[in-house]
A tleap script that builds the chain and sets N, CA, C and O, in Angstrom:
source leaprc.protein.ff14SB
mol = sequence {
  NMET THR THR MET GLN LEU ASN ALA GLN ILE
  GLN GLU SER LEU ALA LEU ILE LYS ASP ASP
  GLU PRO MET LEU ARG ARG VAL ALA ASN TYR
  LEU LYS ARG ILE THR LYS LYS LYS GLU ASP
  PRO THR LEU MET THR GLU GLU GLU PHE PHE
  ALA ARG VAL ASP LYS ALA LEU ALA GLN HIE
  GLU ARG GLY GLU GLY VAL VAL LEU ASN SER
  HIE GLU GLU ILE ASP GLN PHE PHE ASN GLN
  LEU ARG VAL ASP ALA LEU GLN CASN
}
set mol.1.N position { -27.464 5.739 5.763 }
set mol.1.CA position { -26.670 4.579 6.628 }
set mol.1.C position { -25.053 4.458 6.880 }
set mol.1.O position { -24.139 4.384 6.058 }
set mol.2.N position { -25.027 4.467 8.530 }
set mol.2.CA position { -23.800 4.789 8.931 }
set mol.2.C position { -22.522 3.563 8.856 }
set mol.2.O position { -23.042 2.485 9.145 }
set mol.3.N position { -21.372 3.434 8.629 }
set mol.3.CA position { -20.418 2.154 8.560 }
set mol.3.C position { -21.099 1.378 9.718 }
set mol.3.O position { -21.504 0.231 9.525 }
set mol.4.N position { -21.230 2.002 10.935 }
set mol.4.CA position { -21.531 0.785 11.758 }
set mol.4.C position { -22.963 0.005 10.903 }
set mol.4.O position { -22.881 -1.090 10.348 }
set mol.5.N position { -23.846 0.594 10.942 }
set mol.5.CA position { -24.929 -0.303 10.168 }
set mol.5.C position { -24.789 -0.938 8.908 }
set mol.5.O position { -25.101 -2.029 8.430 }
set mol.6.N position { -24.170 0.180 8.493 }
set mol.6.CA position { -24.142 -1.576 6.899 }
set mol.6.C position { -22.715 -2.867 7.716 }
set mol.6.O position { -22.534 -3.879 7.038 }
set mol.7.N position { -22.209 -2.796 8.492 }
set mol.7.CA position { -21.563 -3.696 9.079 }
set mol.7.C position { -22.182 -4.636 9.864 }
set mol.7.O position { -21.907 -5.786 10.207 }
set mol.8.N position { -23.282 -3.702 10.109 }
set mol.8.CA position { -24.421 -4.800 10.934 }
set mol.8.C position { -25.187 -5.684 9.810 }
set mol.8.O position { -25.600 -6.840 9.909 }
set mol.9.N position { -25.257 -4.692 8.589 }
set mol.9.CA position { -26.348 -5.798 7.598 }
set mol.9.C position { -25.118 -6.750 7.114 }
set mol.9.O position { -25.294 -7.963 7.219 }
set mol.10.N position { -23.964 -6.306 6.624 }
set mol.10.CA position { -23.379 -7.480 6.074 }
set mol.10.C position { -23.181 -8.485 7.742 }
set mol.10.O position { -23.653 -9.617 7.636 }
set mol.11.N position { -22.870 -8.322 8.455 }
set mol.11.CA position { -23.167 -9.439 9.432 }
set mol.11.C position { -23.688 -10.261 9.343 }
set mol.11.O position { -23.298 -11.359 8.945 }
set mol.12.N position { -25.200 -9.801 9.857 }
set mol.12.CA position { -26.360 -10.254 9.701 }
set mol.12.C position { -26.701 -11.379 8.660 }
set mol.12.O position { -27.217 -12.467 8.915 }
set mol.13.N position { -26.144 -10.694 6.920 }
set mol.13.CA position { -26.851 -11.399 6.448 }
set mol.13.C position { -25.597 -12.560 5.763 }
set mol.13.O position { -25.636 -13.009 4.617 }
set mol.14.N position { -24.559 -12.864 6.777 }
set mol.14.CA position { -23.121 -13.685 6.606 }
set mol.14.C position { -23.859 -14.829 6.909 }
set mol.14.O position { -24.216 -15.820 6.271 }
set mol.15.N position { -24.048 -14.263 8.534 }
set mol.15.CA position { -25.059 -14.749 9.353 }
set mol.15.C position { -26.658 -16.163 8.864 }
set mol.15.O position { -27.253 -17.066 9.453 }
set mol.16.N position { -26.669 -15.850 8.200 }
set mol.16.CA position { -27.872 -16.241 7.229 }
set mol.16.C position { -27.047 -17.146 6.280 }
set mol.16.O position { -27.520 -18.282 6.306 }
set mol.17.N position { -25.983 -17.045 5.452 }
set mol.17.CA position { -25.710 -18.184 4.984 }
set mol.17.C position { -24.531 -18.817 5.482 }
set mol.17.O position { -23.872 -19.515 4.713 }
set mol.18.N position { -24.234 -18.687 6.488 }
set mol.18.CA position { -22.878 -19.503 7.322 }
set mol.18.C position { -22.777 -20.804 6.974 }
set mol.18.O position { -21.681 -21.335 7.158 }
set mol.19.N position { -23.934 -21.647 6.372 }
set mol.19.CA position { -23.695 -22.864 6.784 }
set mol.19.C position { -23.709 -23.454 5.622 }
set mol.19.O position { -23.630 -24.680 5.545 }
set mol.20.N position { -23.828 -22.539 4.373 }
set mol.20.CA position { -24.216 -22.870 2.985 }
set mol.20.C position { -22.703 -22.000 2.143 }
set mol.20.O position { -22.568 -20.883 1.643 }
set mol.21.N position { -21.724 -23.243 2.338 }
set mol.21.CA position { -20.472 -23.149 1.395 }
set mol.21.C position { -20.158 -23.017 -0.016 }
set mol.21.O position { -19.036 -22.778 -0.461 }
set mol.22.N position { -21.110 -23.168 -0.623 }
set mol.22.CA position { -21.022 -22.759 -1.937 }
set mol.22.C position { -21.450 -21.130 -2.089 }
set mol.22.O position { -20.872 -20.305 -2.797 }
set mol.23.N position { -22.563 -20.914 -1.273 }
set mol.23.CA position { -22.748 -19.115 -1.181 }
set mol.23.C position { -21.813 -18.629 -0.570 }
set mol.23.O position { -21.638 -17.509 -1.050 }
set mol.24.N position { -20.789 -18.899 0.560 }
set mol.24.CA position { -19.750 -18.395 1.084 }
set mol.24.C position { -19.278 -18.213 -0.237 }
set mol.24.O position { -19.627 -17.140 -0.731 }
set mol.25.N position { -18.544 -18.993 -0.998 }
set mol.25.CA position { -17.379 -19.089 -1.468 }
set mol.25.C position { -17.791 -18.164 -2.463 }
set mol.25.O position { -16.894 -17.409 -2.837 }
set mol.26.N position { -19.004 -18.002 -3.044 }
set mol.26.CA position { -19.901 -16.708 -4.063 }
set mol.26.C position { -19.437 -15.630 -3.553 }
set mol.26.O position { -18.656 -14.944 -4.212 }
set mol.27.N position { -19.739 -15.344 -2.557 }
set mol.27.CA position { -19.454 -13.949 -1.490 }
set mol.27.C position { -17.766 -13.607 -1.799 }
set mol.27.O position { -17.233 -12.820 -2.582 }
set mol.28.N position { -17.384 -14.272 -1.119 }
set mol.28.CA position { -16.179 -14.280 -1.305 }
set mol.28.C position { -15.262 -14.352 -2.626 }
set mol.28.O position { -14.043 -14.378 -2.453 }
set mol.29.N position { -15.728 -14.382 -3.817 }
set mol.29.CA position { -15.298 -14.001 -4.766 }
set mol.29.C position { -15.771 -12.883 -5.196 }
set mol.29.O position { -14.958 -12.181 -5.797 }
set mol.30.N position { -16.862 -12.469 -5.082 }
set mol.30.CA position { -17.168 -11.447 -5.176 }
set mol.30.C position { -16.642 -10.313 -4.383 }
set mol.30.O position { -16.504 -9.210 -4.913 }
set mol.31.N position { -16.389 -10.489 -3.338 }
set mol.31.CA position { -15.676 -9.386 -2.378 }
set mol.31.C position { -14.253 -9.541 -2.968 }
set mol.31.O position { -13.877 -8.447 -3.390 }
set mol.32.N position { -13.517 -10.317 -3.111 }
set mol.32.CA position { -12.441 -10.243 -3.766 }
set mol.32.C position { -12.324 -9.095 -5.254 }
set mol.32.O position { -11.652 -8.066 -5.314 }
set mol.33.N position { -12.948 -9.513 -6.017 }
set mol.33.CA position { -13.675 -8.867 -7.124 }
set mol.33.C position { -13.738 -7.233 -6.962 }
set mol.33.O position { -13.040 -6.476 -7.637 }
set mol.34.N position { -14.391 -6.933 -6.268 }
set mol.34.CA position { -14.635 -5.630 -5.799 }
set mol.34.C position { -13.796 -4.776 -4.285 }
set mol.34.O position { -13.938 -3.745 -3.628 }
set mol.35.N position { -12.961 -5.906 -4.318 }
set mol.35.CA position { -12.238 -4.836 -3.554 }
set mol.35.C position { -10.550 -5.065 -3.853 }
set mol.35.O position { -9.752 -4.909 -2.929 }
set mol.36.N position { -10.198 -5.359 -4.908 }
set mol.36.CA position { -9.048 -5.694 -5.325 }
set mol.36.C position { -8.410 -3.663 -5.280 }
set mol.36.O position { -9.066 -2.645 -5.499 }
set mol.37.N position { -7.207 -3.802 -4.973 }
set mol.37.CA position { -6.375 -2.774 -5.167 }
set mol.37.C position { -5.499 -2.674 -6.222 }
set mol.37.O position { -4.898 -3.614 -6.742 }
set mol.38.N position { -5.434 -1.359 -6.564 }
set mol.38.CA position { -4.998 -0.707 -7.535 }
set mol.38.C position { -3.334 -1.019 -7.510 }
set mol.38.O position { -2.656 -1.269 -6.513 }
set mol.39.N position { -3.042 -0.959 -8.434 }
set mol.39.CA position { -1.323 -1.661 -7.970 }
set mol.39.C position { -0.421 -0.778 -7.393 }
set mol.39.O position { -0.643 0.305 -7.934 }
set mol.40.N position { 0.347 -0.674 -6.703 }
set mol.40.CA position { 1.127 0.401 -5.442 }
set mol.40.C position { 1.710 1.115 -6.641 }
set mol.40.O position { 1.968 0.245 -7.472 }
set mol.41.N position { 2.049 2.372 -7.125 }
set mol.41.CA position { 3.211 2.588 -7.741 }
set mol.41.C position { 4.715 2.575 -7.269 }
set mol.41.O position { 5.716 2.321 -7.940 }
set mol.42.N position { 4.603 2.942 -5.828 }
set mol.42.CA position { 6.047 2.580 -4.779 }
set mol.42.C position { 6.375 1.246 -4.898 }
set mol.42.O position { 7.300 1.042 -4.113 }
set mol.43.N position { 6.151 0.473 -5.346 }
set mol.43.CA position { 6.484 -0.720 -5.070 }
set mol.43.C position { 7.591 -1.582 -6.331 }
set mol.43.O position { 7.154 -1.610 -7.481 }
set mol.44.N position { 8.884 -2.201 -6.072 }
set mol.44.CA position { 9.521 -2.662 -6.686 }
set mol.44.C position { 9.983 -3.485 -7.131 }
set mol.44.O position { 10.408 -4.099 -6.152 }
set mol.45.N position { 10.312 -4.142 -8.163 }
set mol.45.CA position { 11.168 -5.561 -7.771 }
set mol.45.C position { 12.503 -5.638 -7.631 }
set mol.45.O position { 13.289 -4.694 -7.555 }
set mol.46.N position { 12.682 -6.525 -7.606 }
set mol.46.CA position { 14.269 -6.689 -6.745 }
set mol.46.C position { 15.699 -6.480 -7.243 }
set mol.46.O position { 16.782 -6.300 -6.686 }
set mol.47.N position { 15.211 -6.592 -8.728 }
set mol.47.CA position { 16.469 -6.144 -9.349 }
set mol.47.C position { 16.474 -4.713 -9.166 }
set mol.47.O position { 17.543 -4.132 -8.981 }
set mol.48.N position { 15.201 -3.992 -9.204 }
set mol.48.CA position { 15.023 -2.575 -9.220 }
set mol.48.C position { 15.763 -2.089 -8.149 }
set mol.48.O position { 16.724 -1.363 -8.404 }
set mol.49.N position { 15.391 -2.456 -6.583 }
set mol.49.CA position { 15.789 -2.040 -5.757 }
set mol.49.C position { 17.152 -2.335 -5.357 }
set mol.49.O position { 17.610 -1.555 -4.522 }
set mol.50.N position { 17.837 -3.178 -5.712 }
set mol.50.CA position { 19.476 -3.238 -5.446 }
set mol.50.C position { 19.422 -2.732 -6.761 }
set mol.50.O position { 19.260 -3.840 -7.271 }
set mol.51.N position { 19.424 -1.949 -7.754 }
set mol.51.CA position { 20.195 -1.211 -8.658 }
set mol.51.C position { 19.851 0.103 -8.002 }
set mol.51.O position { 20.586 1.087 -7.916 }
set mol.52.N position { 19.248 0.037 -7.781 }
set mol.52.CA position { 18.879 2.068 -6.770 }
set mol.52.C position { 20.222 1.998 -5.576 }
set mol.52.O position { 21.170 2.779 -5.485 }
set mol.53.N position { 19.918 0.789 -4.739 }
set mol.53.CA position { 21.045 0.653 -4.040 }
set mol.53.C position { 22.456 1.227 -4.403 }
set mol.53.O position { 23.067 2.187 -3.935 }
set mol.54.N position { 22.871 0.069 -5.677 }
set mol.54.CA position { 24.204 0.829 -6.107 }
set mol.54.C position { 24.027 2.011 -6.637 }
set mol.54.O position { 25.095 2.509 -6.993 }
set mol.55.N position { 22.986 2.745 -6.858 }
set mol.55.CA position { 23.181 4.048 -7.561 }
set mol.55.C position { 23.582 4.725 -6.323 }
set mol.55.O position { 24.657 5.321 -6.398 }
set mol.56.N position { 22.951 4.771 -5.179 }
set mol.56.CA position { 22.968 5.484 -4.263 }
set mol.56.C position { 24.261 5.502 -3.556 }
set mol.56.O position { 24.793 6.506 -3.082 }
set mol.57.N position { 24.931 3.731 -3.518 }
set mol.57.CA position { 26.948 3.582 -2.943 }
set mol.57.C position { 27.272 4.301 -3.336 }
set mol.57.O position { 27.718 5.201 -2.625 }
set mol.58.N position { 27.283 4.512 -5.824 }
set mol.58.CA position { 27.974 5.158 -5.893 }
set mol.58.C position { 28.240 6.685 -5.872 }
set mol.58.O position { 29.325 7.259 -5.783 }
set mol.59.N position { 26.710 7.326 -5.999 }
set mol.59.CA position { 26.603 8.840 -5.244 }
set mol.59.C position { 27.238 9.090 -4.001 }
set mol.59.O position { 27.817 10.171 -3.889 }
set mol.60.N position { 27.243 8.245 -2.979 }
set mol.60.CA position { 28.055 8.513 -1.978 }
set mol.60.C position { 29.319 7.954 -1.707 }
set mol.60.O position { 29.873 8.134 -0.623 }
set mol.61.N position { 30.012 7.023 -2.978 }
set mol.61.CA position { 31.418 7.228 -3.441 }
set mol.61.C position { 31.953 8.724 -4.023 }
set mol.61.O position { 33.042 9.293 -3.948 }
set mol.62.N position { 30.982 8.993 -4.484 }
set mol.62.CA position { 31.425 10.210 -5.197 }
set mol.62.C position { 31.045 11.647 -4.126 }
set mol.62.O position { 31.488 12.645 -4.694 }
set mol.63.N position { 30.626 11.880 -3.290 }
set mol.63.CA position { 30.615 12.434 -2.361 }
set mol.63.C position { 28.988 13.233 -2.441 }
set mol.63.O position { 29.001 14.282 -1.798 }
set mol.64.N position { 27.979 13.007 -2.931 }
set mol.64.CA position { 26.902 13.202 -3.361 }
set mol.64.C position { 26.080 12.692 -2.387 }
set mol.64.O position { 26.350 11.738 -1.657 }
set mol.65.N position { 24.902 13.451 -2.389 }
set mol.65.CA position { 24.115 12.638 -1.065 }
set mol.65.C position { 23.362 13.877 -0.581 }
set mol.65.O position { 23.568 14.991 -1.063 }
set mol.66.N position { 22.399 13.614 0.484 }
set mol.66.CA position { 21.758 14.297 1.115 }
set mol.66.C position { 21.942 14.368 2.900 }
set mol.66.O position { 21.873 13.424 3.687 }
set mol.67.N position { 22.158 15.619 3.154 }
set mol.67.CA position { 22.686 15.782 4.576 }
set mol.67.C position { 21.309 16.367 5.405 }
set mol.67.O position { 20.797 17.441 5.089 }
set mol.68.N position { 21.031 15.914 5.987 }
set mol.68.CA position { 19.718 16.128 7.169 }
set mol.68.C position { 19.922 16.040 8.850 }
set mol.68.O position { 19.933 15.057 9.591 }
set mol.69.N position { 20.068 17.378 9.116 }
set mol.69.CA position { 20.492 17.973 10.218 }
set mol.69.C position { 19.479 17.966 11.399 }
set mol.69.O position { 19.949 18.159 12.521 }
set mol.70.N position { 18.145 17.767 11.272 }
set mol.70.CA position { 17.190 17.959 12.552 }
set mol.70.C position { 15.665 16.947 11.714 }
set mol.70.O position { 15.236 16.924 10.561 }
set mol.71.N position { 15.342 16.397 12.710 }
set mol.71.CA position { 13.823 16.011 12.584 }
set mol.71.C position { 13.083 16.492 11.581 }
set mol.71.O position { 12.686 15.857 10.604 }
set mol.72.N position { 12.839 17.993 11.911 }
set mol.72.CA position { 12.219 18.988 10.332 }
set mol.72.C position { 12.652 18.395 9.232 }
set mol.72.O position { 11.969 17.917 8.325 }
set mol.73.N position { 14.221 18.452 9.369 }
set mol.73.CA position { 14.578 18.139 7.292 }
set mol.73.C position { 13.965 16.927 6.851 }
set mol.73.O position { 13.436 16.708 5.762 }
set mol.74.N position { 14.172 15.781 8.330 }
set mol.74.CA position { 14.236 14.051 7.683 }
set mol.74.C position { 12.721 14.247 7.415 }
set mol.74.O position { 12.506 13.821 6.280 }
set mol.75.N position { 11.492 14.749 8.024 }
set mol.75.CA position { 10.494 15.013 8.087 }
set mol.75.C position { 10.208 15.637 6.364 }
set mol.75.O position { 9.854 14.680 5.676 }
set mol.76.N position { 10.240 16.288 5.951 }
set mol.76.CA position { 10.351 17.093 5.070 }
set mol.76.C position { 11.367 16.411 3.842 }
set mol.76.O position { 10.939 16.652 2.713 }
set mol.77.N position { 12.538 15.667 3.881 }
set mol.77.CA position { 12.545 15.088 3.315 }
set mol.77.C position { 11.934 13.961 2.788 }
set mol.77.O position { 11.807 13.787 1.576 }
set mol.78.N position { 11.379 12.840 4.014 }
set mol.78.CA position { 10.497 12.108 3.351 }
set mol.78.C position { 8.903 12.088 2.516 }
set mol.78.O position { 8.277 11.321 1.784 }
set mol.79.N position { 8.710 13.545 3.189 }
set mol.79.CA position { 7.396 13.688 2.616 }
set mol.79.C position { 7.331 14.367 1.172 }
set mol.79.O position { 6.289 14.432 0.520 }
set mol.80.N position { 8.630 14.891 0.727 }
set mol.80.CA position { 8.872 15.171 -0.426 }
set mol.80.C position { 8.919 13.714 -1.431 }
set mol.80.O position { 8.253 13.647 -2.465 }
set mol.81.N position { 9.753 12.652 -0.980 }
set mol.81.CA position { 9.959 11.347 -1.559 }
set mol.81.C position { 8.401 11.048 -1.532 }
set mol.81.O position { 7.981 10.715 -2.640 }
set mol.82.N position { 7.667 11.080 -0.762 }
set mol.82.CA position { 6.498 10.234 -0.705 }
set mol.82.C position { 5.439 11.183 -1.708 }
set mol.82.O position { 4.896 10.489 -2.568 }
set mol.83.N position { 5.102 12.467 -1.736 }
set mol.83.CA position { 4.995 13.319 -3.307 }
set mol.83.C position { 5.032 12.803 -4.351 }
set mol.83.O position { 4.035 12.577 -5.036 }
set mol.84.N position { 6.350 12.487 -4.695 }
set mol.84.CA position { 7.246 12.503 -5.430 }
set mol.84.C position { 6.717 10.713 -6.235 }
set mol.84.O position { 6.405 10.245 -7.330 }
set mol.85.N position { 6.856 10.397 -5.193 }
set mol.85.CA position { 6.367 8.445 -5.809 }
set mol.85.C position { 5.073 8.492 -6.285 }
set mol.85.O position { 4.732 7.702 -7.165 }
set mol.86.N position { 4.009 9.613 -5.659 }
set mol.86.CA position { 2.517 9.263 -5.592 }
set mol.86.C position { 2.614 10.070 -7.416 }
set mol.86.O position { 1.954 9.631 -8.358 }
set mol.87.N position { 3.390 11.035 -7.497 }
set mol.87.CA position { 3.620 11.630 -9.187 }
set mol.87.C position { 3.776 10.624 -10.353 }
set mol.87.O position { 3.573 10.730 -11.563 }
set mol.88.N position { 4.164 9.714 -9.648 }
set mol.88.CA position { 4.741 9.377 -11.007 }
set mol.88.C position { 4.335 7.710 -10.955 }
set mol.88.O position { 4.622 6.976 -11.900 }
savepdb mol mol.pdb
quit
């Protein structure tokens, strides 16, 4: 069954219960349960964010850091950050 067919089937089923509020609530709760997303490992607290900003500022003041001279270097740098974040 294709995605389009599945979507059509779901829409048809929802149309049958569109006026049945208790049933719609059950369906909505079920969908929430089965579609819970995994915790995003890239999310951080406000404290963690500002700690990273403070660390970066301190590194900058010491003359440390990364110099990126081209779009290719920028792309490569951010791609590596993404890979590192997914691995942690």
